[in-house]
TIVO-2410 file (N, C-alpha, C; in nm, 3 decimals):
# residues 80
REC num residu      c1      c2      c3 atome chaine
REC   1      X   5.925   8.334   7.739     N      A
REC   1      X   5.835   8.400   7.646    CA      A
REC   1      X   5.891   8.538   7.616     C      A
REC   2      X   5.906   8.573   7.491     N      A
REC   2      X   5.972   8.696   7.448    CA      A
REC   2      X   5.899   8.821   7.497     C      A
REC   3      X   5.767   8.822   7.492     N      A
REC   3      X   5.692   8.940   7.536    CA      A
REC   3      X   5.715   8.968   7.684     C      A
REC   4      X   5.722   8.864   7.765     N      A
REC   4      X   5.746   8.883   7.909    CA      A
REC   4      X   5.883   8.942   7.932     C      A
REC   5      X   5.982   8.899   7.855     N      A
REC   5      X   6.116   8.954   7.868    CA      A
REC   5      X   6.119   9.102   7.831     C      A
REC   6      X   6.049   9.137   7.725     N      A
REC   6      X   6.045   9.276   7.681    CA      A
REC   6      X   5.976   9.361   7.787     C      A
REC   7      X   5.865   9.314   7.841     N      A
REC   7      X   5.791   9.391   7.940    CA      A
REC   7      X   5.859   9.396   8.076     C      A
REC   8      X   5.958   9.313   8.097     N      A
REC   8      X   6.035   9.317   8.221    CA      A
REC   8      X   6.144   9.424   8.215     C      A
REC   9      X   6.167   9.478   8.098     N      A
REC   9      X   6.271   9.580   8.078    CA      A
REC   9      X   6.212   9.717   8.112     C      A
REC  10      X   6.264   9.778   8.218     N      A
REC  10      X   6.211   9.905   8.267    CA      A
REC  10      X   6.213  10.013   8.159     C      A
REC  11      X   6.321  10.023   8.083     N      A
REC  11      X   6.332  10.125   7.978    CA      A
REC  11      X   6.225  10.106   7.871     C      A
REC  12      X   6.198   9.982   7.836     N      A
REC  12      X   6.096   9.953   7.736    CA      A
REC  12      X   5.958   9.994   7.789     C      A
REC  13      X   5.930   9.956   7.913     N      A
REC  13      X   5.800   9.990   7.972    CA      A
REC  13      X   5.784  10.141   7.984     C      A
REC  14      X   5.889  10.213   8.024     N      A
REC  14      X   5.883  10.359   8.030    CA      A
REC  14      X   5.848  10.418   7.893     C      A
REC  15      X   5.912  10.365   7.789     N      A
REC  15      X   5.883  10.414   7.654    CA      A
REC  15      X   5.739  10.383   7.613     C      A
REC  16      X   5.692  10.264   7.648     N      A
REC  16      X   5.555  10.226   7.613    CA      A
REC  16      X   5.452  10.313   7.685     C      A
REC  17      X   5.468  10.329   7.816     N      A
REC  17      X   5.367  10.406   7.891    CA      A
REC  17      X   5.372  10.555   7.857     C      A
REC  18      X   5.484  10.602   7.806     N      A
REC  18      X   5.490  10.743   7.766    CA      A
REC  18      X   5.407  10.767   7.639     C      A
REC  19      X   5.383  10.660   7.564     N      A
REC  19      X   5.299  10.668   7.444    CA      A
REC  19      X   5.154  10.629   7.472     C      A
REC  20      X   5.138  10.532   7.563     N      A
REC  20      X   5.004  10.482   7.599    CA      A
REC  20      X   5.009  10.437   7.744     C      A
REC  21      X   4.962  10.522   7.833     N      A
REC  21      X   4.968  10.493   7.976    CA      A
REC  21      X   4.900  10.365   8.017     C      A
REC  22      X   4.800  10.324   7.940     N      A
REC  22      X   4.728  10.203   7.974    CA      A
REC  22      X   4.810  10.076   7.949     C      A
REC  23      X   4.925  10.089   7.886     N      A
REC  23      X   5.017   9.975   7.872    CA      A
REC  23      X   5.067   9.929   8.009     C      A
REC  24      X   5.052  10.014   8.109     N      A
REC  24      X   5.091   9.977   8.244    CA      A
REC  24      X   5.024   9.847   8.288     C      A
REC  25      X   4.907   9.820   8.235     N      A
REC  25      X   4.833   9.698   8.270    CA      A
REC  25      X   4.911   9.572   8.238     C      A
REC  26      X   5.001   9.580   8.142     N      A
REC  26      X   5.076   9.462   8.098    CA      A
REC  26      X   5.215   9.453   8.161     C      A
REC  27      X   5.249   9.553   8.239     N      A
REC  27      X   5.381   9.554   8.304    CA      A
REC  27      X   5.380   9.460   8.424     C      A
REC  28      X   5.495   9.404   8.458     N      A
REC  28      X   5.503   9.320   8.578    CA      A
REC  28      X   5.478   9.403   8.704     C      A
REC  29      X   5.437   9.337   8.809     N      A
REC  29      X   5.403   9.404   8.934    CA      A
REC  29      X   5.513   9.499   8.982     C      A
REC  30      X   5.638   9.456   8.972     N      A
REC  30      X   5.747   9.541   9.021    CA      A
REC  30      X   5.753   9.674   8.949     C      A
REC  31      X   5.713   9.679   8.821     N      A
REC  31      X   5.712   9.805   8.748    CA      A
REC  31      X   5.585   9.883   8.772     C      A
REC  32      X   5.477   9.817   8.811     N      A
REC  32      X   5.355   9.888   8.849    CA      A
REC  32      X   5.369   9.948   8.989     C      A
REC  33      X   5.478   9.912   9.057     N      A
REC  33      X   5.511   9.971   9.187    CA      A
REC  33      X   5.615  10.083   9.172     C      A
REC  34      X   5.675  10.095   9.055     N      A
REC  34      X   5.782  10.190   9.029    CA      A
REC  34      X   5.724  10.330   9.010     C      A
REC  35      X   5.762  10.422   9.100     N      A
REC  35      X   5.704  10.557   9.099    CA      A
REC  35      X   5.723  10.626   8.964     C      A
REC  36      X   5.843  10.620   8.909     N      A
REC  36      X   5.870  10.690   8.782    CA      A
REC  36      X   5.787  10.632   8.667     C      A
REC  37      X   5.776  10.501   8.662     N      A
REC  37      X   5.698  10.436   8.556    CA      A
REC  37      X   5.551  10.476   8.568     C      A
REC  38      X   5.498  10.469   8.690     N      A
REC  38      X   5.356  10.503   8.711    CA      A
REC  38      X   5.331  10.651   8.682     C      A
REC  39      X   5.419  10.738   8.728     N      A
REC  39      X   5.401  10.881   8.702    CA      A
REC  39      X   5.401  10.909   8.552     C      A
REC  40      X   5.489  10.846   8.479     N      A
REC  40      X   5.493  10.865   8.334    CA      A
REC  40      X   5.362  10.815   8.270     C      A
REC  41      X   5.313  10.702   8.315     N      A
REC  41      X   5.188  10.648   8.262    CA      A
REC  41      X   5.072  10.742   8.291     C      A
REC  42      X   5.067  10.794   8.414     N      A
REC  42      X   4.958  10.884   8.454    CA      A
REC  42      X   4.968  11.018   8.381     C      A
REC  43      X   5.088  11.061   8.351     N      A
REC  43      X   5.103  11.183   8.271    CA      A
REC  43      X   5.040  11.166   8.134     C      A
REC  44      X   5.047  11.045   8.083     N      A
REC  44      X   4.990  11.017   7.951    CA      A
REC  44      X   4.837  11.004   7.961     C      A
REC  45      X   4.788  10.938   8.066     N      A
REC  45      X   4.643  10.926   8.087    CA      A
REC  45      X   4.613  10.894   8.233     C      A
REC  46      X   4.516  10.964   8.287     N      A
REC  46      X   4.476  10.938   8.425    CA      A
REC  46      X   4.425  10.795   8.442     C      A
REC  47      X   4.382  10.733   8.335     N      A
REC  47      X   4.327  10.596   8.342    CA      A
REC  47      X   4.432  10.493   8.382     C      A
REC  48      X   4.557  10.533   8.384     N      A
REC  48      X   4.663  10.442   8.428    CA      A
REC  48      X   4.666  10.428   8.580     C      A
REC  49      X   4.607  10.524   8.652     N      A
REC  49      X   4.615  10.520   8.798    CA      A
REC  49      X   4.562  10.390   8.858     C      A
REC  50      X   4.445  10.343   8.820     N      A
REC  50      X   4.397  10.218   8.881    CA      A
REC  50      X   4.478  10.094   8.840     C      A
REC  51      X   4.563  10.108   8.741     N      A
REC  51      X   4.646   9.996   8.696    CA      A
REC  51      X   4.773   9.982   8.779     C      A
REC  52      X   4.803  10.087   8.855     N      A
REC  52      X   4.924  10.089   8.938    CA      A
REC  52      X   4.901  10.010   9.067     C      A
REC  53      X   5.010   9.975   9.132     N      A
REC  53      X   5.003   9.911   9.262    CA      A
REC  53      X   4.960  10.015   9.366     C      A
REC  54      X   4.924   9.968   9.485     N      A
REC  54      X   4.872  10.057   9.589    CA      A
REC  54      X   4.972  10.165   9.629     C      A
REC  55      X   5.100  10.134   9.635     N      A
REC  55      X   5.198  10.234   9.677    CA      A
REC  55      X   5.194  10.360   9.594     C      A
REC  56      X   5.211  10.351   9.463     N      A
REC  56      X   5.204  10.471   9.379    CA      A
REC  56      X   5.066  10.537   9.379     C      A
REC  57      X   4.961  10.459   9.400     N      A
REC  57      X   4.827  10.519   9.405    CA      A
REC  57      X   4.808  10.602   9.532     C      A
REC  58      X   4.899  10.588   9.629     N      A
REC  58      X   4.896  10.670   9.749    CA      A
REC  58      X   4.995  10.785   9.744     C      A
REC  59      X   5.065  10.799   9.634     N      A
REC  59      X   5.165  10.905   9.617    CA      A
REC  59      X   5.092  11.033   9.573     C      A
REC  60      X   5.102  11.137   9.655     N      A
REC  60      X   5.028  11.262   9.628    CA      A
REC  60      X   5.057  11.320   9.491     C      A
REC  61      X   5.182  11.321   9.448     N      A
REC  61      X   5.217  11.380   9.318    CA      A
REC  61      X   5.151  11.303   9.203     C      A
REC  62      X   5.147  11.172   9.215     N      A
REC  62      X   5.085  11.090   9.110    CA      A
REC  62      X   4.934  11.112   9.108     C      A
REC  63      X   4.872  11.115   9.224     N      A
REC  63      X   4.727  11.136   9.232    CA      A
REC  63      X   4.691  11.275   9.180     C      A
REC  64      X   4.769  11.376   9.216     N      A
REC  64      X   4.741  11.513   9.168    CA      A
REC  64      X   4.752  11.518   9.017     C      A
REC  65      X   4.854  11.454   8.961     N      A
REC  65      X   4.870  11.452   8.815    CA      A
REC  65      X   4.748  11.388   8.748     C      A
REC  66      X   4.701  11.278   8.802     N      A
REC  66      X   4.583  11.212   8.746    CA      A
REC  66      X   4.460  11.301   8.759     C      A
REC  67      X   4.444  11.365   8.874     N      A
REC  67      X   4.326  11.450   8.898    CA      A
REC  67      X   4.327  11.576   8.814     C      A
REC  68      X   4.445  11.620   8.772     N      A
REC  68      X   4.452  11.736   8.681    CA      A
REC  68      X   4.378  11.706   8.551     C      A
REC  69      X   4.382  11.580   8.513     N      A
REC  69      X   4.317  11.539   8.389    CA      A
REC  69      X   4.169  11.508   8.409     C      A
REC  70      X   4.139  11.443   8.522     N      A
REC  70      X   3.999  11.405   8.549    CA      A
REC  70      X   3.986  11.376   8.698     C      A
REC  71      X   3.898  11.448   8.764     N      A
REC  71      X   3.882  11.431   8.909    CA      A
REC  71      X   3.829  11.293   8.946     C      A
REC  72      X   3.774  11.220   8.852     N      A
REC  72      X   3.728  11.083   8.877    CA      A
REC  72      X   3.845  10.996   8.923     C      A
REC  73      X   3.966  11.032   8.886     N      A
REC  73      X   4.085  10.956   8.924    CA      A
REC  73      X   4.098  10.944   9.075     C      A
REC  74      X   4.045  11.039   9.149     N      A
REC  74      X   4.055  11.037   9.294    CA      A
REC  74      X   3.994  10.909   9.352     C      A
REC  75      X   3.897  10.854   9.283     N      A
REC  75      X   3.834  10.729   9.328    CA      A
REC  75      X   3.934  10.614   9.332     C      A
REC  76      X   4.040  10.623   9.255     N      A
REC  76      X   4.137  10.515   9.244    CA      A
REC  76      X   4.261  10.536   9.331     C      A
REC  77      X   4.263  10.646   9.405     N      A
REC  77      X   4.376  10.674   9.493    CA      A
REC  77      X   4.373  10.579   9.611     C      A
REC  78      X   4.489  10.547   9.662     N      A
REC  78      X   4.502  10.462   9.780    CA      A
REC  78      X   4.543  10.550   9.898     C      A
REC  79      X   4.511  10.508  10.019     N      A
REC  79      X   4.556  10.586  10.135    CA      A
REC  79      X   4.709  10.595  10.137     C      A
REC  80      X   4.758  10.711  10.173     N      A
REC  80      X   4.904  10.731  10.177    CA      A
REC  80      X   4.967  10.662  10.296     C      A
***
């Protein structure tokens, strides 16, 4: 399936989440675990935090970035 191939490309997903962080929801699990991809998504919108895998949701820098935008994001943080 062409869309799956496109979304498996890290560079494409980075470009997408930099424009719309909520695109992270459509990324494969391995990219939702990727710190750089998740941080870029969260920089665009704190709403990307719950779309990430547990590992990045426990990353202090990612959680702080999300909380800078809205403290509600803290509810979606995972234990470090």
